C-alpha positions in Angstrom: -25.5 29.9 23.2 -28.6 28.8 24.4 -30.1 24.8 23.5 -32.1 26.9 20.3 -28.7 28.2 19.0 -27.1 24.9 19.2 -29.8 22.9 18.1 -29.4 25.4 14.7 -25.5 25.3 14.4 -26.3 21.1 13.9 -29.0 20.6 11.9 -27.7 23.4 9.0 -24.7 21.4 9.1 -26.3 18.4 8.6 -28.2 19.4 6.3 -25.6 20.5 3.6 -23.7 17.4 3.1 -21.5 19.7 0.3 -19.9 21.2 3.6 -18.8 17.9 4.5 -20.9 16.0 8.1 -18.9 18.1 10.2 -18.3 21.7 9.3 -15.3 23.2 10.9 -17.0 26.6 10.7 -19.7 25.6 13.2 -17.7 23.5 15.2 -15.5 26.6 16.6 -18.6 28.2 17.0 -19.8 25.7 20.0 -15.9 25.4 20.9 -15.8 29.3 21.5 -19.4 29.1 23.5 -17.7 26.4 25.5 -14.3 28.5 26.5 -16.0 32.0 26.8 -19.9 31.5 27.6 -21.9 30.4 30.5 -20.5 27.6 32.5 -23.7 26.6 33.2 -24.6 25.4 29.5 -21.2 23.7 29.0 -22.6 20.3 29.4 -25.3 20.9 26.2 -22.1 22.2 24.3 -19.7 18.8 24.8 -22.6 17.2 23.7 -23.1 19.3 20.2 -19.2 19.0 20.1 -19.8 15.2 20.2 -21.3 15.0 17.2 -18.6 16.8 14.9 -15.5 14.6 13.7 -13.3 17.7 12.6 -9.6 17.9 13.9 -9.5 21.3 15.4 -11.7 20.1 18.4 -8.7 17.9 19.0 -6.3 20.8 18.7 -8.3 22.9 20.7 -8.9 20.6 23.9 -5.5 19.7 23.8 -3.7 23.2 23.9 -6.7 24.6 26.4 -5.5 21.2 28.8 -1.9 23.0 28.6 -3.0 26.6 29.6 -3.2 28.0 25.8 -6.7 28.9 25.6 -7.8 32.0 26.7 -10.9 34.5 27.3 -10.4 37.8 25.9 -12.9 40.5 26.3 -12.3 43.6 23.9 -13.0 47.2 25.2 -16.7 47.9 25.0 -17.4 44.6 23.8 -20.2 42.9 26.1 -19.2 39.4 26.2 -15.7 37.5 25.6 -14.2 35.6 23.2 -12.0 32.5 23.1 -8.4 32.5 21.7 -5.8 30.1 21.1 -2.3 31.2 21.4 -0.3 30.8 18.8 3.0 32.1 20.7 4.7 35.6 19.4 1.8 37.5 20.7 -0.4 36.1 18.3 -3.5 34.5 18.7 -6.2 33.0 17.0 -10.0 33.7 17.4 -11.7 30.4 17.4 -14.5 31.0 16.4 -13.8 32.4 13.1 -10.1 30.5 12.7 -8.5 34.7 11.9 -5.4 35.1 13.7 -5.7 38.9 15.5 -3.3 40.9 18.2 -5.2 41.3 21.3 -6.0 45.2 22.7 -3.8 45.7 25.4 -6.6 48.1 27.0 -9.2 44.5 27.1 -8.8 42.1 29.5 -7.0 38.8 28.6 -7.2 35.8 30.9 -6.1 32.6 31.0 -9.0 29.7 30.8 -8.8 26.2 32.6 -11.5 23.6 32.6 -12.8 22.7 36.0 -12.2 19.1 36.8 -15.5 17.9 36.0 -15.3 19.6 32.9 -11.8 18.1 32.1 -13.2 14.5 32.5 -15.9 15.0 30.3 -13.4 16.9 27.5 -10.9 13.6 27.9 -14.3 11.7 27.0 -14.9 13.7 24.2 -11.6 13.2 22.7 -11.9 9.3 22.9 -15.1 9.4 20.6 -14.6 12.5 18.8 -13.4 10.0 15.8 -16.7 8.3 15.9 -18.1 11.3 14.1 -14.9 11.4 11.3 -16.4 12.1 7.8 -13.1 9.5 6.9 -15.0 6.1 7.0 -11.3 4.6 7.8 -10.9 6.7 11.0 -14.5 6.0 12.3 -13.7 2.2 11.8 -10.5 2.3 13.8 -12.3 4.4 16.7 -15.1 2.1 17.1 -13.0 -1.0 17.1 -11.2 0.5 19.9 -13.5 1.8 22.1 -14.6 -1.9 21.7 -11.7 -3.3 22.6 -11.1 -1.4 25.8 -14.7 -2.9 26.8 -15.3 0.6 28.8 -18.8 0.2 29.6 -19.1 4.2 29.0 -18.3 3.9 25.6 -21.0 1.1 25.0 -24.1 3.6 24.7 -22.5 5.7 22.3 -21.8 2.8 19.9 -25.2 1.5 20.0 -26.4 5.4 19.2 -24.3 5.6 16.6 -24.5 2.5 14.9 -27.8 3.5 13.3 -26.3 6.3 12.1 -23.6 3.9 9.8 -24.7 4.3 6.1 -21.8 2.3 4.7 -22.2 -1.5 5.4 -18.8 -1.7 6.0 -18.7 1.2 9.4 -22.0 -1.1 10.2 -20.2 -3.8 10.6 -17.1 -2.2 12.8 -19.7 -0.9 15.1 -22.1 -3.9 15.4 -18.7 -5.8 16.1 -17.4 -3.4 18.6 -20.3 -3.1 20.5 -20.4 -7.0 20.7 -16.8 -7.3 22.0 -17.6 -4.5 24.5 -21.1 -6.8 25.5 -18.8 -9.5 26.7 -17.8 -8.5 29.7 -20.4 -5.5 30.2 -23.7 -7.6 29.0 -26.6 -9.3 30.8 -26.1 -13.2 30.0 -28.6 -13.1 27.4 -26.7 -10.2 25.6 -23.3 -12.3 26.2 -24.7 -15.0 24.5 -26.1 -12.7 21.6 -22.5 -11.3 21.3 -20.6 -14.5 21.2 -23.3 -15.6 18.2 -22.9 -12.1 16.4 -18.7 -12.3 16.8 -19.2 -15.7 15.1 -21.3 -14.5 12.2 -19.2 -11.6 11.4 -15.5 -13.7 11.8 -14.4 -11.8 14.2 -10.4 -11.6 14.2 -9.9 -9.0 16.5 -12.6 -10.5 18.9 -11.0 -14.5 19.1 -8.5 -13.2 22.3 -11.8 -11.8 23.9 -13.5 -15.1 22.8 -10.2 -17.1 24.6 -10.1 -15.3 27.6 -14.2 -15.4 28.0 -13.4 -19.5 27.9 -10.8 -19.1 30.6 -13.1 -16.9 32.6 -15.8 -19.6 32.7 -13.6 -23.4 32.6 -15.3 -25.5 35.4 -19.0 -23.4 36.2 -22.0 -25.2 35.9 -24.3 -22.4 35.6 -26.4 -23.2 32.6 -26.0 -19.8 30.8 -22.7 -20.3 31.2 -22.1 -23.4 29.7 -24.3 -22.3 26.7 -21.8 -19.2 25.9 -18.8 -22.2 26.5 -20.4 -23.8 24.0 -21.3 -20.2 21.7 -18.0 -19.5 22.1 -16.4 -22.5 20.5 -18.2 -22.5 17.7 -17.6 -19.0 17.2 -14.1 -19.4 17.8 -14.0 -22.4 15.3 -15.9 -20.3 12.6 -13.5 -17.4 13.4 -10.2 -19.7 12.9 -11.7 -21.0 9.6 -12.1 -17.7 8.2 -8.8 -17.1 9.4 -7.4 -19.5 7.6 -8.7 -18.9 4.0 -7.9 -15.6 4.4 -4.1 -16.7 4.9 -4.5 -18.6 1.9 -5.8 -16.0 0.2 -3.1 -13.4 1.1 -0.4 -16.3 0.0 -1.9 -16.6 -3.1 -1.7 -12.9 -3.7 1.7 -12.2 -2.3 3.0 -15.0 -4.6 1.0 -13.7 -7.7 2.6 -10.2 -6.9 6.2 -11.8 -6.5 5.5 -13.8 -9.5 4.4 -11.2 -11.6 7.5 -9.3 -10.1 10.0 -11.9 -11.5 7.9 -12.2 -14.5 8.4 -8.0 -15.2 12.1 -8.6 -14.6 12.7 -11.5 -16.3 10.7 -11.2 -20.0 14.0 -9.4 -21.0 16.3 -11.8 -20.4 13.9 -14.5 -21.9 13.8 -12.2 -25.1 18.0 -12.0 -24.7 18.9 -14.9 -23.6 15.9 -17.4 -24.4 15.5 -16.1 -28.0 19.0 -14.5 -28.4 21.0 -17.5 -26.9 23.4 -14.4 -25.6 23.9 -15.2 -21.9 23.6 -11.4 -21.1 25.2 -10.0 -17.3 24.5 -6.8 -17.4 20.7 -7.4 -17.7 21.0 -6.0 -13.9 22.6 -3.1 -15.1 19.7 -2.3 -17.5 17.3 -2.7 -15.1 19.4 0.0 -13.0 19.1 2.5 -16.0 15.3 2.0 -16.1 15.1 2.8 -12.1 17.6 5.5 -12.7 16.0 7.3 -15.8 12.6 7.3 -13.7 14.6 9.4 -11.0 15.6 11.6 -13.2 12.2 12.5 -14.5 11.0 12.5 -10.9 14.0 15.2 -10.6 12.5 17.3 -13.9 8.8 17.3 -13.1 10.0 18.5 -9.4 11.6 21.5 -10.6 9.2 22.2 -13.1 6.0 21.4 -11.2 6.9 21.5 -7.9 6.7 18.3 -5.8 3.4 18.8 -4.3 0.9 19.4 -7.9 -1.3 17.8 -9.6 1.1 17.1 -12.5 3.9 15.9 -10.7 1.3 12.9 -9.6 2.2 12.6 -13.5 5.6 11.9 -13.0 6.1 8.6 -13.3 3.5 7.8 -16.5 5.6 10.0 -18.5 9.0 7.6 -16.8 8.0 4.4 -18.3 8.5 5.2 -21.9 11.3 7.1 -20.9 13.0 4.2 -18.9 12.2 1.6 -22.0 13.7 4.0 -24.7 17.0 4.8 -22.5 17.5 0.9 -21.4 16.8 0.1 -25.5 19.3 2.6 -26.4 21.7 1.2 -24.2 21.1 -2.1 -25.2 21.5 -1.2 -29.3 24.9 0.4 -28.3 26.0 -2.5 -26.6 24.8 -5.3 -29.3 26.6 -3.0 -32.2 29.7 -2.1 -29.8 30.1 -5.9 -28.2 27.1 -8.6 -29.1 27.6 -8.6 -32.5 30.7 -10.2 -32.8 30.2 -12.7 -29.8 27.1 -15.2 -31.8 27.5 -18.5 -31.2 30.2 -18.2 -28.2 28.6 -17.9 -25.3 31.7 -17.9 -23.1 33.0 -14.8 -24.3 29.5 -13.2 -24.5 29.8 -14.2 -20.8 32.5 -12.5 -20.0 32.2 -9.7 -21.8 28.9 -8.8 -20.4 29.8 -8.8 -17.1 32.7 -6.6 -17.6 30.3 -4.2 -19.1 28.0 -5.0 -16.1 31.1 -3.5 -14.0 31.5 -0.7 -15.9 28.3 0.0 -15.6 28.0 0.2 -12.2 31.4 2.0 -11.5 29.7 5.0 -14.0 26.2 4.8 -12.0 28.3 5.1 -8.6 30.5 8.6 -10.4 27.4 10.0 -11.5 24.6 9.3 -8.8 26.8 8.3 -5.7 26.8 4.8 -4.1 24.0 5.4 -2.1 21.1 5.1 -3.0 18.6 7.8 -4.6 15.1 8.4 -3.4 12.5 7.8 -5.7 9.0 8.9 -4.3 5.6 7.2 -4.9 3.1 8.9 -6.7 -0.1 9.0 -4.3 -2.3 6.6 -6.8 0.4 4.1 -6.0 0.4 4.6 -2.5 -1.6 2.8 0.1 -3.5 -0.2 -0.3 -7.0 -1.8 -0.3 -8.5 -4.2 2.3 -10.2 -7.3 1.4 -11.7 -9.2 3.6 -8.8 -8.4 6.1 -6.4 -9.1 3.3 -4.2 -5.8 2.6 -3.7 -5.6 -1.4 -0.9 -2.6 -2.2 -1.7 -0.4 -5.0 2.1 -1.0 -6.3 1.3 -4.6 -6.3 -1.4 -4.5 -7.9 0.1 -2.2 -10.6 2.6 -4.9 -10.9 0.2 -7.5 -11.7 -1.7 -5.7 -14.4 1.8 -4.4 -15.7 3.4 -8.0 -16.2 0.1 -9.2 -17.7 0.6 -6.3 -20.4 4.3 -7.0 -20.9 3.3 -10.6 -21.6 0.5 -9.7 -24.0 2.0 -6.5 -25.7 5.5 -8.9 -26.7 3.4 -11.9 -27.7 1.6 -10.2 -30.1 4.9 -8.5 -31.3 6.6 -11.5 -32.0 3.7 -13.6 -33.5 1.4 -10.6 -35.5 4.0 -8.5 -36.8 6.5 -8.5 -39.9 9.1 -7.6 -37.0 8.2 -10.4 -35.3 8.1 -12.7 -38.0 11.9 -11.5 -38.6 12.8 -11.9 -34.9 11.4 -15.2 -35.3 13.2 -16.8 -38.2 16.4 -14.9 -37.4 16.5 -16.5 -34.2 16.5 -20.0 -35.2 18.9 -19.7 -38.1 20.3 -16.9 -38.6 22.1 -18.0 -42.0 19.2 -19.0 -43.9 17.2 -15.9 -42.9 19.7 -14.0 -44.2 20.2 -15.8 -47.2 15.8 -15.2 -47.9 16.5 -11.6 -47.6 16.0 -10.8 -44.0 18.1 -8.0 -42.2 19.4 -10.4 -39.6 22.0 -7.5 -38.3 19.1 -5.1 -37.9 17.0 -7.6 -36.6 20.2 -8.9 -33.8 20.0 -5.2 -32.8 16.4 -4.3 -32.4 15.4 -7.6 -30.6 18.7 -7.2 -28.3 17.1 -3.6 -27.6 13.6 -4.7 -26.9 15.0 -7.2 -24.3 16.9 -4.4 -22.8 13.7 -1.9 -22.8 11.7 -4.9 -21.1 14.6 -4.6 -18.8 14.4 -0.6 -18.0 10.8 -1.2 -17.4 11.7 -3.9 -14.9 13.9 -1.2 -13.3 11.3 1.6 -13.8 8.4 -0.3 -11.8 11.1 -1.7 -9.2 11.6 1.7 -8.2 8.3 2.2 -6.9 8.7 -0.9 -4.8 12.5 -1.4 -3.6 15.9 0.8 -3.8 17.2 2.2 -7.2 21.2 2.6 -6.6 24.0 1.2 -9.0 23.3 -3.0 -7.6 19.7 -2.9 -7.9 19.4 -5.5 -10.5 22.2 -7.6 -9.0 19.9 -9.0 -6.8 17.1 -10.4 -9.5 19.8 -11.8 -12.0 20.2 -15.2 -10.6 16.6 -15.6 -9.8 15.4 -14.3 -13.8 17.9 -16.8 -15.2 16.7 -19.5 -13.0 13.0 -18.7 -14.4 14.1 -18.4 -18.4 15.6 -21.9 -17.6 12.5 -23.4 -16.0 10.1 -22.2 -18.4 12.3 -23.4 -21.5 14.9 -21.3 -22.8 13.2 -19.6 -25.8 9.7 -20.2 -24.5 7.9 -16.8 -23.3 4.5 -18.5 -22.2 7.1 -21.4 -19.8 9.1 -17.9 -19.0 5.7 -16.5 -17.2 4.2 -19.7 -16.2 7.8 -20.3 -14.7 7.6 -17.1 -12.6 3.7 -17.1 -11.3 5.1 -21.0 -10.0 8.5 -19.8 -8.5 6.7 -16.9 -7.0 4.1 -18.4 -5.7 5.7 -21.9 -4.1 8.3 -19.7 -2.3 5.7 -17.7 -0.5 3.6 -21.2 0.0 6.7 -22.5 1.3 7.4 -19.2 3.4 4.2 -19.8 5.0 4.8 -23.4 6.0 8.2 -22.9 7.3 7.5 -19.5 9.0 11.3 -18.7 7.8 11.8 -17.0 4.5 15.7 -18.4 4.6 14.1 -22.2 4.6 11.6 -21.4 1.8 14.1 -20.1 -0.6 16.7 -22.8 0.0 13.4 -25.5 -0.5 12.4 -23.5 -3.7 16.4 -23.7 -4.9 16.8 -27.5 -3.9 13.2 -28.5 -5.7 14.4 -26.3 -9.2 17.3 -28.7 -8.9 15.8 -31.6 -8.8 13.6 -30.9 -11.3 16.3 -29.4 -13.9 17.6 -33.0 -13.5 14.5 -34.8 -14.3 13.2 -32.1 -17.2 17.0 -30.5 -18.2 14.6 -28.6 -21.0 11.9 -27.3 -18.2 8.8 -26.8 -18.5 8.3 -26.2 -22.1 11.5 -27.1 -23.7 12.5 -25.7 -27.5 12.6 -27.2 -30.4 14.2 -24.9 -33.2 17.5 -25.7 -35.7 19.8 -23.2 -33.9 19.5 -25.5 -30.9 19.7 -28.7 -32.3 23.2 -27.8 -34.4 
């Protein structure tokens, strides 16, 4: 393939963005020319491949290195083609990607690159990801080459910087160039690179700048002294930025942990806070929600396959199913046990603890003692990077989920007739019944609603944790703690308490750099707080509590 056709291939590839920045077929044709074409043109073909970001290039180069690439001349053909050995006598035509079986009458020879070409191919493998269509891959490749501080890669990074259309990738290339220049630049370039890294608040450059400072220690050269001053300023700027990002990350982790606690405890805030029922089986209602998600996932996998588009929506269908399953179980528990134990907290505690043990054993008999596998849909997988802080989609979803639960519960209790009946019954059952409120039905529906909220918590926890017979036991103590701190019977207090406890826990863990000490400190602080305010943040005032 001569230079004219190489240029034509590249222009055609770049002219049609719908086919991708680096068309696989065009890359295959250049690979075929590189393997089977004249040796004198190989330098131009390697340079042409550097403009593609296709993974097929890496596959062929690796196979070529271990002797699995061949040249094949068919009977009567004027020129050979390149083949990739796929095993079992089957070969792939590199130019087209099609599989074929060579004619025994033809000539099949193993192709081996010479030493000079191997060096060029190694460099090609190192820089190939700089041309990837995937932005994240380009950023990772640029920073990797920059941090290697290999002078051979510096021209490549400089050449590709103007081609970056995204501010994020352009910043990464600029950062990589500056890091490389710390070692490979002129004194003026080194000073400029130091200032650039400080302006970019480059966290990866911090170690390189500290190494540079140590190497310049004791120097009396004016240029070196200027670099020392610039490096100190840059490190100070990076440290300040790093502290801000650490604080932001701590705040996000605290908010996400608080949201998890809120989702978990809001059902308990209804059954314990409003109804006064100490439900030790709350964790098992969460497990019902988690196992419901598992069953819905398996149903979708059987009906639509676990790799289809429909399967991606199984979790959306599982959310209402988890609520209904846990709510039904709660209604049965209230009708069968709890209705006989109102105003008898010790008996209700012991009874629901027994129900908890029974449900755990039923889960083990039905699903086994080991945790079951619940996979997350793609739209809940991965994370978004905000200034160096990775925020997972699942954590962002639970924050929005917690806010939605809080708002919907508030609307239900304050803006509907059912909510009016619930508040009246919870404050004074006898008076509400005498005024015509169906208190027995309200009790059942309220307990079912609180249990359904626990099922929703279990549904979401299935995406960020394990689903097993005792999955809810890890949260039951924290849930009661959140409800008590917020003020028994106060849903807003439960929300404030969950966010406050979650944030405080993360702040103390960061301060101590020890999760255990952070949790111990939080527990001690809660005990002291309850000594000061036994009623919690927002103590309730109602006839039921004053009786």
